[in-house]
C-alpha positions as CSV (number, residue, x, y, z in Angstrom):
1,M,0.0,0.0,0.0
2,G,2.8,2.5,0.9
3,I,3.0,6.2,1.1
4,S,2.1,8.6,-1.7
5,T,1.9,12.4,-2.1
6,H,1.1,15.1,-4.6
7,I,1.2,18.9,-4.6
8,L,-1.4,21.3,-5.9
9,D,-0.4,24.9,-6.2
10,T,-3.6,26.6,-5.1
11,S,-2.5,30.0,-6.3
12,R,-2.3,28.8,-9.9
13,G,-4.9,26.0,-9.7
14,K,-2.4,23.6,-11.1
15,P,-0.1,20.7,-10.0
16,A,3.3,21.8,-8.8
17,E,5.8,20.2,-11.1
18,G,9.5,19.8,-10.4
19,V,9.5,19.9,-6.6
20,A,12.1,17.8,-4.8
21,V,10.4,15.6,-2.2
22,T,12.1,13.4,0.5
23,L,10.6,10.9,2.8
24,F,12.1,10.2,6.2
25,A,11.4,7.8,9.1
26,Q,12.1,8.9,12.7
27,D,15.0,6.8,13.9
28,G,15.8,7.3,17.6
29,S,16.5,11.0,18.0
30,G,17.0,11.6,14.3
31,W,15.6,11.0,10.8
32,R,16.6,8.3,8.3
33,E,16.0,8.9,4.6
34,L,13.8,6.3,2.9
35,A,13.0,7.7,-0.5
36,R,13.4,10.8,-2.6
37,G,11.9,12.0,-5.9
38,Q,10.6,14.9,-7.9
39,T,7.0,15.8,-8.7
40,N,5.9,15.1,-12.3
41,A,3.6,17.2,-14.5
42,D,0.7,15.9,-12.4
43,G,2.4,17.1,-9.1
44,R,3.0,13.5,-8.0
45,V,6.0,11.4,-7.1
46,K,5.4,7.9,-8.4
47,P,6.2,5.5,-7.0
48,F,7.2,7.1,-3.7
49,L,7.2,4.2,-1.2
50,D,5.5,1.0,-2.0
51,T,5.8,-0.7,1.4
52,I,6.0,0.9,4.8
53,P,8.7,-0.8,6.8
54,S,7.1,-0.4,10.3
55,A,4.8,1.7,12.5
56,G,6.3,5.0,13.6
57,V,6.6,8.7,12.7
58,Y,7.3,9.7,9.2
59,R,8.2,13.0,7.5
60,I,7.7,14.2,4.0
61,E,9.8,17.2,3.2
62,F,9.0,19.4,0.1
63,A,11.7,21.8,-1.2
64,V,9.4,24.5,-2.4
65,A,11.7,27.5,-2.6
66,S,13.2,26.5,-6.0
67,Y,9.7,25.8,-7.4
68,F,8.5,29.4,-6.7
69,Q,11.9,30.8,-7.8
70,K,11.4,29.2,-11.2
71,L,8.0,30.8,-11.5
72,G,9.4,34.2,-10.4
73,V,7.2,34.3,-7.4
74,E,8.2,35.5,-3.9
75,S,7.4,32.9,-1.3
76,F,7.7,32.7,2.5
77,Y,8.6,29.0,3.0
78,P,11.9,27.5,1.8
79,H,10.5,24.1,2.5
80,V,7.5,22.4,4.0
81,A,7.8,19.4,6.3
82,I,4.8,17.2,7.2
83,D,5.2,14.7,10.1
84,F,2.6,12.0,10.5
85,H,2.0,8.8,12.5
86,V,1.8,5.4,10.8
87,K,0.0,3.0,13.2
88,V,-0.9,0.2,10.7
89,P,1.9,-0.1,8.0
90,S,-0.3,-2.3,5.8
91,E,-2.6,0.7,5.1
92,H,-2.1,3.3,2.4
93,F,-1.1,6.8,3.4
94,H,-1.7,9.5,0.9
95,V,-0.4,12.9,2.2
96,P,-1.1,15.7,-0.2
97,L,0.1,19.3,0.0
98,L,-2.0,22.3,-1.0
99,L,0.5,25.0,-1.5
100,N,0.6,28.8,-2.2
101,P,3.5,31.2,-1.7
102,F,2.4,32.3,1.8
103,G,0.6,29.3,3.1
104,F,-0.1,25.5,2.9
105,S,-2.5,22.9,4.1
106,T,-2.5,19.1,4.2
107,Y,-4.8,16.2,5.0
108,R,-4.8,12.4,5.0
109,G,-6.1,11.5,1.6
110,S,-7.1,8.2,0.1
């Protein structure tokens, strides 16, 4: 089932293409990188992580500064990090990012 994500640039009403995305798992007091990729024309990283190794806390980090720089748009956030709990690793976790230059929102999708 795994972990998936996508980014919608709500200021443009379009997917955010070309954003570097990194997935981490909390490992003791630090973070261990599990996967990395870049969003495609549909704003998705496919495949991101097909199998979740264990229950725990995970982080998806989106490097959004360069995305807005390419558009010539001033933005407030250099990156966005979303931390979330995985209690049942066999479930699918879709963690989308709704993004604009001065704000963002997320939710657990399907």
